[in-house]
C-alpha positions in Angstrom: 133.4 27.4 98.3 133.0 24.7 100.9 134.3 25.5 104.3 133.8 24.7 108.0 135.7 27.9 109.1 133.1 30.2 110.6 135.2 33.3 110.2 136.0 32.6 106.5 132.3 31.9 105.8 131.1 35.1 107.5 133.7 37.3 105.9 133.3 36.1 102.4 129.7 34.9 101.9 127.1 36.5 99.8 124.8 33.5 99.9 124.5 30.5 102.2 123.5 27.2 100.6 122.7 24.2 102.8 123.1 20.5 101.9 120.7 18.3 103.7 119.1 14.9 102.9 120.7 14.8 99.4 119.3 18.3 98.5 120.9 21.7 98.2 118.9 24.8 99.0 119.6 28.4 99.7 119.3 29.5 103.3 117.6 32.8 103.8 119.5 34.4 106.6 123.0 34.9 107.7 125.4 32.4 109.2 124.5 33.3 112.8 120.8 32.6 112.0 121.8 29.2 110.6 123.8 28.3 113.7 120.8 29.2 115.9 118.6 27.0 113.8 120.9 24.1 114.2 121.1 24.6 118.0 117.3 24.6 118.4 
């Protein structure tokens, strides 16, 4: 699933995959951890 809806992602995700610089990689953490990473 591809979504920008935080509530949907948090409620339904088992894994978080991140697309960056033409690469796809698993993110080891939850959605809140990912948001904090982006804000730092």
